[in-house]
C-alpha positions in Angstrom: 170.4 -33.4 -24.8 169.2 -30.6 -23.6 166.2 -31.2 -25.6 165.5 -35.1 -23.7 166.4 -33.0 -20.5 163.4 -30.1 -21.4 161.0 -32.8 -22.6 162.2 -35.3 -19.7 161.2 -31.8 -16.9 157.9 -31.2 -19.3 156.5 -34.9 -18.4 158.0 -35.1 -15.3 155.7 -32.1 -14.1 152.6 -33.1 -15.6 153.1 -36.6 -13.8 153.7 -34.7 -10.6 150.2 -32.4 -11.2 148.4 -35.5 -11.6 150.0 -37.7 -8.5 149.6 -34.4 -6.2 145.9 -34.1 -7.6 144.6 -37.6 -8.0 144.2 -38.2 -4.0 142.2 -35.0 -3.9 139.8 -36.3 -6.1 139.9 -39.3 -3.3 139.2 -36.7 -0.7 136.4 -35.1 -2.8 135.1 -38.4 -3.3 134.8 -40.2 0.0 133.6 -37.1 1.7 131.4 -36.7 -1.4 129.6 -39.8 -0.6 129.3 -39.4 2.9 127.0 -36.1 2.1 124.7 -38.5 0.0 126.3 -36.1 -3.1 126.4 -37.6 -6.5 130.0 -38.1 -7.2 129.9 -40.5 -10.5 131.7 -37.4 -12.6 134.8 -37.8 -9.4 135.2 -41.2 -10.5 135.4 -40.8 -14.3 137.8 -37.6 -13.5 139.8 -40.0 -11.2 140.1 -42.5 -14.7 141.2 -39.7 -16.9 143.7 -38.4 -15.0 145.4 -41.6 -14.1 145.1 -42.6 -17.5 146.9 -39.2 -18.3 149.6 -39.1 -15.3 150.6 -42.4 -16.6 151.3 -41.7 -20.0 153.4 -39.0 -18.5 154.8 -41.2 -15.7 155.9 -43.2 -19.2 157.5 -40.7 -20.9 159.7 -39.4 -17.7 161.2 -42.6 -17.1 162.1 -43.2 -21.2 163.2 -39.5 -21.1 165.0 -40.0 -18.1 166.8 -43.3 -19.1 167.4 -42.2 -22.3 169.5 -38.8 -20.1 170.6 -41.7 -18.1 172.7 -43.2 -21.0 173.7 -39.7 -22.7 175.5 -38.3 -19.5 176.4 -41.9 -17.3 175.4 -43.3 -14.3 177.5 -41.6 -11.6 177.8 -39.6 -8.3 175.8 -41.0 -5.6 173.0 -38.7 -5.5 172.1 -40.2 -8.6 171.3 -43.2 -7.0 169.9 -42.1 -4.3 167.2 -40.0 -6.7 166.4 -42.9 -8.0 165.7 -44.8 -5.1 162.9 -42.0 -4.5 162.0 -42.1 -7.9 161.2 -45.6 -7.2 159.1 -45.2 -4.2 157.1 -42.4 -6.5 156.8 -45.1 -9.2 155.3 -47.3 -5.8 153.0 -44.5 -4.9 151.6 -44.2 -8.4 150.4 -47.7 -8.4 149.2 -47.4 -5.2 146.7 -44.7 -6.3 145.9 -47.3 -9.0 144.9 -49.9 -6.2 143.1 -46.9 -4.8 141.5 -45.7 -7.8 139.6 -49.6 -8.3 138.4 -49.5 -5.1 136.8 -46.3 -5.7 135.5 -47.5 -9.4 133.9 -50.7 -7.0 132.4 -48.1 -5.1 134.7 -49.5 -2.0 136.5 -46.7 -1.2 136.6 -46.9 2.4 139.4 -44.4 4.1 138.2 -41.3 5.0 138.8 -37.7 3.8 141.7 -37.1 6.4 143.2 -40.8 5.6 143.2 -39.1 1.6 144.6 -35.6 2.6 147.3 -37.0 4.8 147.9 -39.5 1.6 147.9 -36.5 -0.4 151.0 -35.6 1.3 153.1 -38.5 0.5 154.4 -38.0 -2.7 155.4 -34.2 -1.4 157.4 -35.6 1.1 159.1 -38.2 -1.9 159.5 -34.9 -4.6 161.2 -32.7 -2.4 164.7 -35.1 -1.5 164.5 -35.8 -5.7 164.5 -32.0 -6.3 167.2 -31.6 -3.7 169.1 -33.9 -4.8 169.0 -33.3 -8.2 169.7 -29.8 -7.9 172.5 -29.3 -5.0 174.1 -32.6 -6.4 175.0 -33.5 -2.8 177.2 -36.7 -3.1 
């Protein structure tokens, strides 16, 4: 089970890297577009990153399910963690919606909006980390 846990952490880390970076691409896209710069490469980067982070999300969730089946579903901390994981999945799909707008050149939010949007996954990830490490209940 330790190997499963190791690969779960590896996949989760990769997924989170994408979750943290994709909104930064949105920032650079809208600000570059406003400045009249060529932002086509950013659209390609965003698409490829989303594909990678989706694969990592699937691995994370699959390995997490494996751990759940192996260790059992005990402790209130795990229930709370799963709530935050659902929020993270929701954020992932929210990024997909913005990616579709980006591809259609209809990303109308400001760079400031996406800078704030970029902070949301941290607000979701920190409670997950605290729940997993401290298991407070």
